[in-house]
N, C-alpha and C positions, 0 to 999 in steps of 0.2 A: 616559468609558468605565468608569472605576473605580466611579463611583456606580451605573451601570447594572448592572454585574456583581454588585454587592452585593444587588441585588433578585432575582437569579436563584435558582431551586432549587439546593441545594448538597448534595453527598453526599461523606462521607469514608469511604474504603474500609477496613473493619474488618480484613480479612485482610492488609492492608499496614501494620498497626499505626499507622494514622492518619497515615502519611507521604504520602498522596496524596489530594487533594480535587478533585472534578470539579463542574462547573457545567452546568446544563441550559439550552442556548441553541438556539432554533429546533427544539426537540424532540429534541436529541441531547446526550449528555454529553461534556464535554471538559475537560481540565485548563486552568488559568488562562492560562499563557503562550501556548498554542496557540489558545485562545479569543480572546485579544487580537490575535494575529497574523491569525486568520481574519476578525475584524471589520475590521481595518485593510485587509486584502485586499479585502473587500466594498466598502469605501469608496473605495479608491484604485487598485486594479489595473486596468490597461487591456490587455485581451487583443487580439491581432491575429488575423485569419483564418488565418494560417499556423501559429499555435500548436498544439501537441499536448499535451493534458493527460492524464497518467497518474494515474488515480484509483483509490482503494481504501480499504477499511477497514483498520486496522492488522493486521499479521500474517497477511495473506492472499496473499502473494506479491509484495509491493511491491518489495522489493530485487531480486528476480529480473526482474520486468517492467522496472524501470528499467535494469538491466544490459543486457538484450536490446535494448531500444529505443535506448539510447545506442550500443551496438556497431553496430547496424543503421544508425543515422543518421550515424555518423562513420567508417564503414568505408573511405571514400575518402580520409579525412584521416589516419587512424592505422592501424597494423597492431598485431599482438600485442606487439611490442616497444616501441611508442611510445604506446599508448593511456593516457590519464590514469587508467584503471581500475587500472593497476599501482601507482599511488602515491597515489590518493585514494579514499576511500569513495565508492561510487556516489551516495550521498545528497548529496555535495558536487558531483558532476558534473551531477546533475539537480536543480535547486533545488526546495525545498519551499515552497509558497506561504505556509503559515501561519507560517513561520519568518522572515518579512521578508527573504527573499532575492530580492526582486523585481529589485533592481539587478543581481544576478548573472545572472538570467534575461535581462535586457536586454543584458548584456555577451555572453552566449552567443549571443543572436540576431545581434549585430553581428559578433563576432569569429569564431565558428564556424559561423555560419548555422544554429545549432542551435535548433529550436523547442520543445524538450521542457521541460515544467514538471510538477511532481507535487503532489498534494494528497490529504488524507484527508477533506476537506469532503464532507458529503452533497450530493447533486445540487441540492436546493432551496436550499442555502446557498452555492453557487458565486457568485462575483462576477457581477453582471449583464452585464458586458462579455464574460465567457466564454460565456454563453448567447446573447447577441445577436450576437457576432462570427462565429458558425458555425464556430468552430475544432473540430478533431477531439478526441474524448474516448475513451480506452481505459480500460475498467474491468475489474479482475480480482477474482474472488471465489473462495471456498474452502469446503470441508466445514466446517460450523459447529463440529463437535466438535474438529477439529484447531486451529481458530482459538482456541477457548477455552484449550486447552493451551498454544499458542504465546504467547498474550497473558499467560497466567499466568506462564510462565517469564521472559518479557522484562521484565515489570514487577517481578517479584520480584528478578531479578538486577540490574536497573537501580538498585533501592533496597538492594541488597546484603543481602537477607534469605534465610537458609537455608530450605529447604523445611519443616523442622519448625516454623518460626516464622510460616509463611504457609500456612495450611490450604487445600488445593486445594478442599475441599468448600465453603468460604465463597466462594472466587473463582468457582466454578461457579454458586452460587446468585445472586450479584450479576449475573453475565452473563445467567443465565436470566431475571432480573427486568428485563433491558434496560440495566443499569448497567455500561457498559464504555467504553473509549476510542472515541469517535464512535459509540457504540451508542444505541439497540438495533441490533445487527448486521443483523437481518432487515429492518429499515426502511431501513438504508443500502443494502443490496442491491436491495430493491424499488424504491427511488427511481431508481436508474440503470437497472434493468430496464425500468420503465415508460417512461422517457425514450428508451431504445433502440428501443422499439416505435414511438414517435412520430418518431424521427429516426435511422433505421437507417443512413443514409449518413454520419452524423456521430458515432455512438456505437457502439463495438465492445465487446462483452462477451467476456471470456476466462475460462475456468474453470481454476484452478490445476492440478487433477488431469488435465484434458485436455492442458494444456501439458506435463505430465510424461509422459503416456502416448503422445502424438503430437506430439513437439516440432517436427519438421520442418514438418508441415502448418500448425501454429499459428504458428510463427515466420514462415513465408512469408505467412500471412494478416496478421500484425501488420505486417510490412514493407510489404505492399501498401497496407494501410489508412492508415499514417502517411505514405505518399508516398515510400518508399524501396524500391521493388520490386527483387527480385533478377533479374538477367538470366539467360538460359539458360546463357551462358558461365560466369557466377558459380556457378550450381548445379553445372555439370559440374566446375568447379575446386574444389568442396568448400567454398565460402565459407559457405553456410548451416550445414553441419555444423561448421565451425570456430567459428562464433559460438556455436552451441549448446554445444559442448564448453567453450569459453573462459568462457562465462557460467554454466556449470553449477556446482552447489554444491561439488563436489569441488575444482574448480580455484579458484573464488573464495574459498572458506573457507581455502585453503592459501596464498593470497597474503600476504606479510608484512604489508602494510598492513591487511588484515582480521583478522590475528591479534593485532597489538600496537598498532595506531594508535588515535587518537581524532580526531573531526572538529575542525576549527579552532574553538576557543572552546567546544567541547562537553564534556559531562561523561561521556556514555555511551561505553564502549569499542566499537570497531568490531566486535569478535568477537561482541557480543550480537546482531548482525543475521544471524549464521550459526550457528544452533544445530543443527538436524537436517535440516530440509527433507524429512521423510518423511511419507508418507500413513499414516494409521492409528495414529499415536503415541498418540491418545486412548485406545486400548485398554489402555494401561499405567496409566491414571489414573481412568477412569470405572467407577463401580459399575453394576450392572444397572439400578438405579433411575434413575441419572443418564441413562443411555442412553435409557431409555424416556421420561423426561420431555422431553429435548431433541428426540428424534425426533418425539414427538407435537406439540410446538410447531412444529417445522420443517414437518411435514405441514400443519398449520393455516395457516401463513403462505405456503407456496409451492405448495400442491396445484394451484392453477389457473394456475401460471406455466410449468410445464415445466422449471423449474430444479431441479436435484438438489443439495442441500447436506448430505446425510447419508451 
């Protein structure tokens, strides 16, 4: 694998002061340890038909989707006083395929009867067993301008760079050129969108902004799709509303584990996964020229899809 990676196109991010290098594999850019994990998953992961994959590009609502899906799927096992979400980062509760947490997923399958697994892999790069097993896939996507800002802050803070040392203009330009984590972002979205047209019974697309504006309808849709529908009695008892509230940004970001903790063996602080969760934050960073450039690109890429990412 090491020899193969050396042959791949390579890019070192200038705005991150050379602290991060990405490799282009199967038409998408990814940092080395996640690339290695993705290749191992392609070679070794064995999906089961009951698995549910939560898929996304980075910084598009991954943490929220995982929290909601975990709370939905485990609501008969845990309540708000016993859920593992109180003491563990959600990314530890729902294993991440590229981080070699396959054993953890298998343990979840057996111990909790929990089918959830997450990945940032593009659709075409998913392990063959995921595609052939007919397991369910949920994909979340988000306004491209807010994705750019969220990725900028996450990567900058992960590398402990102040804003004055990490020019947003350079980060924007790299993203615009398609160089971002698991980017180009538009190709990531389009891959899952096309697949959802071919397999609508197996692939559900959720838009981050729709989940915010109509949480109840979309959470019920998510629960139905992954096989944990809410009963009429549960709805009357406020179970759906309670899950939405518990998994909301205000509650999750104020849990002690998400303010001060770190994942087991990880270097990133849990707080980095809970920055703002606000629509339209891009307005605080974009120039008129940036807005025009990215909206023109978005129109070109998505004009025939019906998807709105601006």
